[in-house]
N, C-alpha and C positions, 0 to 999 in steps of 0.2 A: 504493500500500500504506500510506502514511503521510499524516498531515495534521497541521496545527497545531490544538491544542485550544482556541485562542482566536484571534479575528480579529486580523490584523496582528502585528507583532513579528517580529524576526529569528529564524530557525531555522537550525541547522546542517544541511548535507546529511546524509542518513541514514548514508552510509558514513563520513563524518568523525566523526559522533557515535559510531558503533560503535567506532572506533579509540580515541578519547579516553576514553570511558566504560570501555573495557577496562582502562585503567590502574588503576581502582579495584578490579579483581579481583586484579591482581598484587601491589599494595602490601601489603594485609593478609595475603595468602598467605605472604609472606616475613617480615613483622613478627611473625607468630605461628609461623613455621616456621624456615627456615634461618638467618635473621639472629638470631632469638632463641636458636637453638642455639649460634651463635658467641658470643653474649653469655654464655650459661651456661658454655660451654667456657673462655672467657677468665676467668670467675669461679671456676674450679676445680671445677665440678660434674662428678661422675663420668659416664662415657659411658652407663652403664645408665640413669641418671635422665634424661639428655638424650633417649635413645630413647623413654622413657615419654611425654615431652612430645608425641610424634607423635600420641598419643591425643586431644590437644586438637582434632584435625581431625575428630573424630566428627560434629560438626554437618553437615559436607559429605555424610556418608552418610545422615543422618536428615532432610535438608531436604524430601523428599517428604511428610513428616508434616504440615508446616505450609504447604506450597506451596498447598493449596486455600484456606487462610485468606487468603493474600495475593492469590489470584485472586478470591475472593468479595467482599472488602472493599477499600476504597480510602481513602487518606488524604484529608484535606480540601483538599489542595493538590497541584498537579503532575501530576494524572492517575493512573490506576490503576497504570501501570508506573513512570513517572518519580517519582511521589510516594514509593513505597516505596524506590526506590533512594536518594533524598535522605535519607530518615529513617535508613537503614542507614549511609550515609556519615558522618553526624553521630555516630552511635553508635560507629562504628569509630574516629573521631578521639578521642572521649572515652576509649575503652579504651586507645588508644595513649598518651595523656597520662598516664593513671593507671599504665600499665605503666612509663613512663619514671621514675616516682617510686619504683619498687621497687628493692631490692638483692637479687640472686640468692643471696648468702651468708646473708641473714637472712630473706628473704620469698619463698621458693621457691614455696610453695603459693598465695599470693595471685597470683603471676605466672602460675601454671598456670590459675587461675580466670579471670584477665583474658584470657589467650591463648584460652581456651575461649569466652569471651564475644565476643572479636573474631572468632573463626572462625564463631560462630553468626550474627553480624551480616553477615559477609562472605558466608556461604552464602545468607542471606536476600536480600542484594543480588544475588547471582549468579542466583537464581531469576528475578528480574525483568529483569536484564540479558539473560539468554538469551532470555526471552520477548519482550523489546523487539526483539531482533535478528531473531528468527524472524518476528514479525508485521510488522516495519517493512520488511523486504527481500523482494523477489520471489524465487521459487525459483531463477531463473537467476543470481542474485547470491549464492546460498548459499555457494559456495566462496570467493568474494572477501570476503564478510562474515566468514566464519570466519577467513580469513587476517588481515584487519584487526583483528578482535577479539583474535587471538593476538598481533599486533604490539603492541597496547596493553597486553595482559597482560604481555608480556615486558618492555616498557619499565617498567612498574610494578615487576616483579620485579627488574630491574636497578637501579632507583633504590633500592629497599628491600633489595637484596642487595649487589651489587658496590660501588655508591656508598656505601652505609651501612657496609660493612666498611672501605673506604678512609677514611671519615671517623672511624671508631671508633679508628683509630690516631692521630688528631689532636685528638680532643675526647671528652668523656665520653659514655657510652652514653645517658645521659639526654637530652643535647642532640640526639643522633642520632635518637632516637624522637620528640622534638618536631618535628624537621624532616620526618620521614616522615609525621607527622600532618598537617602543612601540605601535603604532597604530594598529599593527597586533594582539594585545592581545585579543580584543573583538571577532574577528573572530575565534581565537583559542578556546576561551571559548564556543562560540556558536557551534563549531564543536564537542567539547566534550559532549555537552548537546543535540545535534541533534539525532533523532532516526536513527539507521542504517536500511536501507530499507530491507524488506524481499524479496530480488530479487532472481533470479535463482542462483544456486551454481556456484562457479568459474569454468572456463573452465578447462577441464582435461589435456590440453596440450597447448603449445604456438601456435601450428598449428590451433587448434580449436579457440583459442582466436583471432588470426589474420585473418583467412580466412572465417570463418562462417559469421561474421558480413558483410563482403564484398559481399559474395554470397547472403545474405539476401537482402542487399540494392539494388544490381544490378538486382534483379528479379523484382523490381518495374518498372512500365511504365515510360519511358522518364527519367530514372535515371541520365543520363549524362546532360540533360537540367537542372534538379534540381541542380546538382553540379555547373554547369556554372553560374546559377543565383545566388546561394549563394556566389560565388566567385566575381561576378561583381556588385551585388546590391548596395554595399556601397563603391565601388572603388572610385568614385568621391569625396564624402564628407570625406571619410577616408584619402585620399591623401591630401585633402585641410587642414585637421587638423594636418597633420604630423609636420608642422613647424609653428603652430599657435602662440606659445609664441614668438619665434624669429621675426615673422612677425609683431606682435603688438609692440614689442620693437623697431623694425626698423621704425614703423610708428610714433614713438615719445612718446608712452605711457610708463610710469614708471611701474616697477613691482608691486608697491602698487596699482596703478590705475587699472592694469589688474586684480589683486587679488580682489579689491573692486567691480569691475564690475561683476566678476564671483560670488562673495558672495552675493551681494545685488540684482543682476539681474539674474545671471545665475542659482542660486539655485531655485528660484521660477519658472523660465522658464523650468528647467529640471523637476520639480515636475508637472508642467502643461503638459509637454510632456509625462510623465509616465501615468498620468491620461487619457490624450487624446489617447495615444497609446493603453492602455488597453481597453478603451471604443470602439475604432475602431475594435479591435480584437473581442469584444463581439457583437457589433452592426452589423458589415458587415461580409460577407463571406471573408475568409482569403485573397483570391487573389484580391478581389476588394479593400480591405484595403491596400494591398501592392502597388497597382496602386497609390492610394492617397499618401502613404508615399514616394514613389519614386519621385513624382513631388515635394513634400515638401522638400526632400533632395536636389534636383536640385535648388530649390529656395534659400536654405540656402547658397549654393556655390555662387550664383549670388549676394547675399547680401554681402558676403565677398569680391567679386570682386568690388562691389561699394565702400566698405571701402578702398580697395587698390587704387582706382582712386583718393580718397581724395576730398577736404582736410579733414584730420581726425579731429574728435571732439568727445567730451563725449557723445553727443546725438546719433551720428551714431554708436559709439562703443556700447552703451547700446542697440540700436535697433538690431544690428547684433548679440550681445550676447544673447538677449532674444529670438529672432526668431530662430537663428541658433541652440541654445541649445535645444529648444523645438522640432524642426524638427529632429535634430540628435537623441534625445532620442526616439522619436516616431519610427523612422526607425529601430533603434536597437531592440526595443521591437518586431516589426514585424518580423525581421529576426530571432531573437531567437525563436519566436513562430513557425515559419515555420520549423526551424531546429529541434526543439523538436518534432513537429508533424510527421516528417518523420523518426524519430528514433524508432526502436523497443526496448522496455524496456530490453529484455534479451541481446541485443547487444549494449546497450547505450554507454559504454565506448569507444569502437573503432569507432562506427558510429559517435557519436557526436564529437570525437576528429578529425576525418577526415573532417567532414563538417565545423566545426568551424575554423579549420586551413586553409581550402580553402578560407574562407572569409578574412583571413589575408594575403594570398599569394600576391595579386597585391599591397596591401598597403605597405607591408614590402619591396618587391623587388623594387617597384617604389620609396618608401621612401628613399632608399639608394642614389638615384640620385636626390631627391627633392631639396636639397640645390643647386646643380649645375644647375638644371632647373630654379629655382627661380633667381639664379645669372645671367643666360644667358637671360632669358625672362623678368625679372622684375616681381614684385608681380602681377600686372594685368594680364600679359601673363600667369603666372603660374596658377592663378585661372580660367582663360578662358580654359586652358587645362583640369583642374579638372572638369569643367562643361561638356566638351565634353565627358570625360570618364564616366560620370554618365548616358549617354544615352544607351549604350548596355544592361545594366541590365533591363531598361524599355522595350526595344525591345523584350527581352526574355519572358516577361510577356504575349506577344501576343500568346505564345504557352502554357501558364500555364493551360488552360482548359483541356489539355491532361495529366497533371501530376497526379500521384496517391497520393492524399492527403485525409484529413479527419480523422475521428475517427478510421476507420479501419486501416489506414496506421500508426497511432501512437500507436495502442494498440496491434496489433497482428503481429508477425513476418511473413514475406511473405511466408516462407516455410510451414506455417500452414494455409494459406488462399486459398480459391477456386477462381481461376481466370476465 
């Protein structure tokens, strides 16, 4: 499935490259998300404004608009996939450095603009990271590839989340963001050393790049139901995590306590979730595994609801962190596997961009009002709403037996299949 695009030279094994490059997805996600929220919260910014910052994630929703451009054109170095990833990593590092020079008490709007720019570059990198994974790995490794990508993503999120929070109690936020910008370097090196997939040639026109992947996807049975499921499956727990750090700070936990819980409990729990999610994908039929994962995600929201009812304590925080992180990672592995399975390799850029952005639509749009919702309902009421929003995705699984899934759906474009 993959080759080196120049003779000779060391290349990372595809699965190793997938894992390390995944860190470049998690780092900017936290730098422009939860970690930035903690910086704003510690700077005295009101919760309503912190919630508005969730709207800087809009580029994750709109990335299908420019995905055909990234598929049609290629940078002068690094190949069609790896080249764009490298360009976006450099842009993310620049945005992080500029963000580090800001003061939230005096430069709130410039910080919002920089966070938006970082999200734009991160979403653009994600387009090609997803396509690289789909085109580089055979369909039999789709579940393992999704698991390893999520491992890298979570390592990046922990470095820019838990580790950054722990460091922020010991050094200025400016220094923390400089260090996180440097944390993008391993992903850049892995991108340089990754094999460029021997995929189909670039589209001959923007029309071909934008329209043919849509035609291919909508020729699948129940394509609209698949899209709705991808959009709703993680709505409840995704929204519940939008203000996770401000919630824990409001519950009286220090930034160091949150960081230590994430490091000492959250990391092993995430690892257990990765293993369990990969095992479920291998052991059970994909749809049966998604049923199990959907109920576990609902359970994680109810655990956070219990924490909001109080009284808070380290034991309850540890329990919620352990089980919540495990269930969250398992659900994400399942959704990534489903998304990869329904993408045709020759159309991977645009199809994966559309489907992965759909998963972020409700979280980003609802996240903009999450702060106001939590302010009006209180934290218990907020998490009760999140639990209710987790139900529609489960109901859609009742129709999943009619969806077009399986190896045929992931390996051959629908315009080449016999119906």
